[in-house]
C-alpha positions in Angstrom: 0.0 0.0 0.0 1.1 3.5 -0.6 2.0 5.6 2.4 -0.8 8.1 1.7 -3.4 5.3 1.7 -2.1 3.9 5.0 -2.2 7.4 6.5 -5.8 7.9 5.3 -6.9 4.5 6.7 -5.2 5.2 10.0 -6.9 8.6 10.3 -10.2 7.0 9.3 -9.9 4.4 12.1 -8.9 7.0 14.6 -11.9 9.2 13.5 -14.2 6.1 13.8 -13.0 5.5 17.3 -13.6 9.1 18.2 -17.1 9.1 16.8 -17.8 5.9 18.6 -16.7 7.4 21.9 -18.8 10.5 21.3 -21.9 8.4 20.5 -21.3 6.3 23.6 -20.7 9.2 26.0 -23.0 12.0 24.8 -26.8 11.5 25.0 -27.4 14.1 22.2 -25.4 12.1 19.7 -26.8 8.9 18.4 -26.2 6.3 15.7 -28.6 3.4 15.1 -26.3 1.3 12.8 -22.7 0.4 13.0 -22.4 0.7 9.2 -23.8 4.2 9.3 -21.3 5.1 12.0 -18.5 3.9 9.8 -20.0 5.8 6.9 -20.3 8.9 9.0 -16.6 8.7 10.1 -15.6 8.1 6.5 -17.5 11.2 5.3 -16.1 13.2 8.2 -12.6 12.1 7.1 -13.2 13.1 3.5 -14.6 16.5 4.6 -11.6 17.0 6.9 -9.3 16.2 4.0 -11.1 18.2 1.3 -13.2 21.0 2.7 -11.6 21.8 6.0 -8.5 23.5 4.6 -10.6 26.0 2.7 -12.7 26.6 5.9 -9.5 27.2 7.9 -8.3 29.7 5.3 -11.6 31.5 5.2 -11.8 31.6 9.0 -8.1 32.6 9.5 -8.8 35.9 11.2 -11.2 34.3 13.7 -8.7 31.5 14.3 -6.0 34.0 15.1 -8.2 36.1 17.3 -9.5 33.1 19.3 -6.0 31.5 19.5 -7.2 28.5 17.6 -10.3 27.8 19.6 -12.5 28.6 16.6 -11.1 25.3 15.2 -13.6 23.4 17.5 -16.5 25.4 15.9 -15.3 24.4 12.4 -15.0 20.8 13.4 -18.4 20.9 15.0 -19.9 22.4 11.8 -18.4 19.6 9.7 -19.7 17.0 12.2 -23.2 18.6 12.2 -23.2 18.5 8.3 -22.3 14.8 8.5 -25.3 14.2 10.8 -27.5 16.1 8.3 -26.3 13.9 5.4 -26.1 10.4 7.1 -29.6 9.4 8.0 -28.9 7.1 11.0 -26.3 9.4 12.6 -28.2 12.1 14.5 -27.0 15.1 16.6 -29.7 16.9 18.6 -28.3 20.4 18.5 -25.1 22.4 17.6 -24.1 22.3 21.3 -24.0 18.5 21.2 -22.0 18.8 18.0 -19.5 21.1 19.8 -19.1 18.6 22.6 -18.8 15.7 20.1 -16.1 17.6 18.2 -14.2 18.2 21.4 -14.4 14.5 22.4 -13.4 13.4 18.9 -10.4 15.8 19.0 -9.3 14.5 22.4 -9.6 10.9 21.3 -7.6 11.6 18.2 -4.9 13.4 20.2 -4.5 10.5 22.6 -4.8 7.8 19.9 -2.3 9.5 17.6 0.0 10.0 20.6 -0.2 6.3 21.5 0.3 5.2 17.9 3.1 7.7 17.3 1.6 9.0 14.1 1.6 12.5 12.7 4.5 13.5 15.0 2.1 13.8 17.9 4.0 13.7 21.2 2.6 13.9 24.6 5.5 14.3 27.0 5.6 15.1 30.7 9.0 16.2 31.9 10.1 17.9 35.0 13.3 19.8 35.0 15.2 21.7 37.6 15.7 25.3 37.0 19.3 26.2 35.9 21.7 27.2 38.7 19.7 25.8 41.6 21.3 23.6 44.2 19.4 20.8 45.8 20.1 22.1 49.3 18.4 25.5 48.8 14.6 25.7 49.1 12.7 27.3 46.3 12.6 31.1 46.3 9.3 32.9 45.5 9.6 36.6 44.8 6.4 38.4 45.6 
């Protein structure tokens, strides 16, 4: 398989897991069929690959002013559109779509971090400040 196809399939599986978690956790997001859930995640992946870059460019001033938080609104709008197109995948309101987009993003972040894909790294590291001895207590300047 070509690397691009493997990357798309991996993203699609991660999206499917995220949509599945959102359906399981949120009462306002529902899917009556497993096949429709897979279809919804496939359509969401295609929209993320095709339409999302244009939406990001069009909303660039809002993205800059909101420090990137408007990205959640764009993802929620795409997800709400998917629910409008796929008949068995329903979202009760745009608020549920916002929460679902947030959950899908968090699941994608954790899953890509665990798989090591797309250079996603979650690293917790504690360092000592430079020039501090272990014998001295920390100094807080008020």
